[in-house]
C-alpha positions in Angstrom: 10.0 -17.7 -11.1 6.8 -16.6 -12.9 3.9 -18.7 -13.3 3.1 -17.0 -16.8 6.3 -18.0 -18.4 7.3 -21.0 -16.3 11.1 -19.4 -16.0 13.3 -18.3 -13.6 13.1 -14.1 -13.4 16.4 -12.6 -13.5 15.2 -9.0 -14.3 11.5 -7.8 -14.9 11.5 -6.1 -18.4 8.6 -4.0 -20.0 7.1 -7.2 -21.8 7.0 -9.2 -18.4 5.7 -6.1 -16.4 3.0 -5.7 -18.6 2.2 -9.4 -18.9 1.9 -9.7 -15.3 -0.4 -6.6 -15.2 -2.7 -7.6 -18.0 -2.9 -11.2 -16.1 -3.9 -9.4 -12.7 -6.5 -7.1 -14.1 -7.9 -10.0 -16.5 -8.2 -12.2 -13.2 -10.1 -9.6 -11.3 -7.2 -9.0 -8.8 -6.3 -5.5 -10.0 -7.1 -3.5 -6.7 -6.3 -2.4 -3.7 -8.7 -0.1 -2.1 -9.8 0.9 -5.6 -8.9 -0.6 -8.9 -5.4 -0.5 -10.6 -7.1 2.1 -13.4 -8.0 4.5 -10.4 -4.9 4.0 -8.7 -2.9 4.9 -12.0 -5.2 7.9 -12.7 -4.5 9.3 -9.2 -0.7 8.9 -9.5 -0.7 10.7 -12.6 -3.0 13.5 -11.4 -3.0 13.6 -7.7 -6.8 14.7 -6.8 -7.9 17.2 -3.8 -9.9 15.1 -1.6 -12.7 16.7 0.7 -12.6 15.8 4.6 -14.6 12.8 4.2 -12.7 11.2 1.2 -9.4 12.0 3.2 -10.6 10.1 6.3 -11.8 7.1 4.2 -8.5 6.8 2.8 -6.7 6.9 6.2 -9.3 4.4 7.5 -8.6 1.9 4.9 -4.9 1.8 5.3 -5.5 1.7 9.2 -7.5 -1.3 8.7 -5.3 -2.9 5.9 -2.3 -2.9 8.2 -1.1 -6.7 9.2 -4.8 -8.0 7.9 -5.6 -9.6 4.7 -7.2 -7.3 1.9 -10.5 -8.9 1.7 -11.0 -8.8 5.6 -9.7 -5.0 5.2 -12.2 -4.3 2.3 -15.0 -6.1 4.0 -14.5 -4.2 7.4 -13.9 -0.7 5.9 -17.4 -1.4 4.0 -19.1 -2.2 7.4 -17.8 0.8 9.0 -18.3 3.2 6.3 -21.9 2.0 5.9 -22.4 2.4 9.6 -21.1 6.0 9.4 -23.1 6.9 6.3 -26.4 5.7 7.8 -25.6 8.3 10.4 -24.0 6.0 13.2 -22.3 7.9 16.0 -18.7 7.3 15.4 -17.4 6.2 18.9 -14.9 3.9 20.0 -18.0 1.7 21.7 -20.0 1.7 18.5 -17.0 0.7 16.2 -15.9 -1.9 18.2 -18.9 -3.8 17.6 -17.6 -3.9 13.9 -14.2 -4.3 14.3 -12.6 -5.6 17.6 -9.0 -4.3 17.5 -9.2 -1.5 20.1 -6.0 0.4 18.9 -7.0 0.6 15.2 -10.6 1.9 16.3 -9.3 4.5 18.6 -7.5 5.8 15.4 -10.0 5.7 13.3 -12.4 7.7 15.6 -9.7 10.1 16.0 -9.4 10.3 12.2 -13.0 10.8 11.4 -13.8 13.2 14.3 -11.0 15.3 13.2 -11.2 14.7 9.5 -11.3 18.3 8.4 -8.4 19.5 10.3 -6.2 16.5 9.0 -7.2 17.0 5.8 -6.5 20.8 5.6 -3.2 20.7 7.3 -2.1 17.8 4.5 -3.2 20.2 1.6 -1.4 23.1 3.2 2.0 21.4 2.8 4.0 22.0 -0.4 6.4 19.2 -1.0 5.9 15.2 -1.1 8.4 15.2 1.6 6.7 17.2 4.0 3.2 15.4 3.1 4.9 12.0 3.6 6.1 13.2 7.1 3.0 14.6 8.1 1.1 11.2 7.3 3.4 9.6 9.5 2.2 11.3 12.5 -1.4 10.7 12.0 -3.1 8.3 14.4 -1.9 4.6 14.0 -0.3 5.4 10.6 3.6 5.4 11.2 6.7 5.1 8.9 5.5 2.0 6.9 1.5 2.6 6.5 2.4 6.3 5.6 3.7 5.1 2.2 0.5 2.8 1.5 -1.7 5.9 2.3 0.7 8.3 0.2 0.0 6.1 -2.8 -3.5 6.0 -2.5 -3.7 9.8 -2.0 -1.6 10.1 -5.5 1.8 10.5 -4.5 4.1 8.0 -6.3 6.3 6.2 -3.8 7.1 2.5 -2.9 5.3 0.9 0.2 8.6 -1.1 0.9 6.1 -4.3 1.9 7.8 -7.3 2.8 6.9 -8.9 -0.4 8.4 -6.1 -2.2 11.4 -6.6 -0.1 11.5 -10.3 -0.6 11.5 -9.7 -4.6 14.2 -7.0 -4.6 16.5 -9.3 -2.3 15.7 -12.2 -4.9 16.6 -10.3 -8.0 19.6 -8.7 -6.5 20.7 -12.2 -5.4 21.6 -11.0 -1.9 21.8 -13.0 1.3 19.7 -10.2 3.3 16.7 -10.5 5.5 13.2 -8.9 4.7 11.5 -7.1 7.6 11.1 -4.1 9.9 12.9 -1.7 10.3 13.7 -1.6 6.6 17.3 -1.9 6.1 19.2 0.5 4.0 20.7 -2.5 2.1 17.3 -4.0 1.3 15.9 -0.6 0.4 19.0 0.0 -2.1 18.0 -3.1 -4.0 14.3 -2.5 -4.0 15.3 1.2 -5.4 17.3 -0.1 -8.0 14.6 -2.5 -8.9 12.2 0.1 -9.5 14.4 2.3 -11.2 15.1 -0.1 -13.9 11.5 -1.0 -14.3 10.4 2.7 -14.5 12.8 3.3 -17.3 11.8 0.0 -19.1 8.1 0.8 -18.6 7.6 4.6 -18.5 5.6 3.9 -15.6 5.8 5.7 -12.0 7.4 3.4 -9.1 4.1 4.1 -7.0 1.9 2.0 -9.8 4.5 -0.8 -10.2 4.9 -0.9 -6.5 1.3 -2.1 -6.4 1.4 -4.4 -9.4 4.2 -6.3 -8.0 3.0 -6.5 -4.8 -0.1 -8.1 -6.0 1.8 -10.3 -8.2 4.2 -11.9 -5.3 0.9 -12.1 -3.2 -0.9 -14.0 -5.5 2.2 -16.3 -6.4 2.4 -15.1 -9.9 6.1 -14.3 -9.3 7.6 -16.7 -6.8 11.3 -16.7 -5.4 13.4 -18.4 -2.9 12.0 -17.7 0.6 14.2 -14.9 1.7 14.6 -15.1 5.6 12.2 -12.5 7.3 12.4 -10.6 10.7 10.3 -12.0 13.3 8.8 -8.4 13.7 7.2 -8.4 10.2 4.3 -10.9 11.3 4.4 -12.3 7.5 
C-alpha cells in the first residue's frame, strides 16, 4: 500500500515513483549522507574525489551499517569535526566518540591509509573491478560495498532488507528477505528495478535510494515478509 494514494501497490509506474520522490523531498527526508539531488548528480557524472573525500564516504557507510541514519550522520559529523580540528586519528581517541571497536578500527585504517585506498580505487577501469575492490576495504564487505559504490557515483542496487521486502511483495513471492541474499530475491529486485528504470528513465542507483527511503519512512507499506535472523532488522 502507498500512503499517498491509499491503494495497494501492484506496480510502481512513473507517476507513482515521481509522486513518492516529490513527497520525500518536500518533507525534508530526501537525503542519505548527501541530498537526493547530489546523489542523482553523482550517479549521472561520477566525481573524482580526493583522498580525504574518498575516506569520508568510506567512514560514513561504515558508521551507517546497522545503525539509524540520524545516529550515523551525527557520529560522522562528530568524528569529522574531531579530525578537521587536528585531532590524532587513533582508536583510543575515536572510541571516545563512538564505542564500536570494530568500526573504529576500520575507520582509523581507512583514514590513515586514505591516499593509497583512494589511488588504488581510481586505477581500476570497470565498475565490476571497483565493486570488488570496495568489498575488500576494512569493514565494508559484500553488502556495504553497494552503498559505498552508489555514494561514489556507481549506479547499483544496495539490496537493503527494505528493498528485498519490496521486491518480494511486488513479486507476490513466498520468500525470505535477509542475508546472504538469495538469487531468487535478487532476481525479483532486479526485475522491479528494470521495470522502474524503463518507466522513469532514471538509473537504478537513484531509484534504489528513493525506494529505500519510501519503505523506511512507511510511505510504501506491504505485508511483512519473513526476515532472516541474520539481518538484525
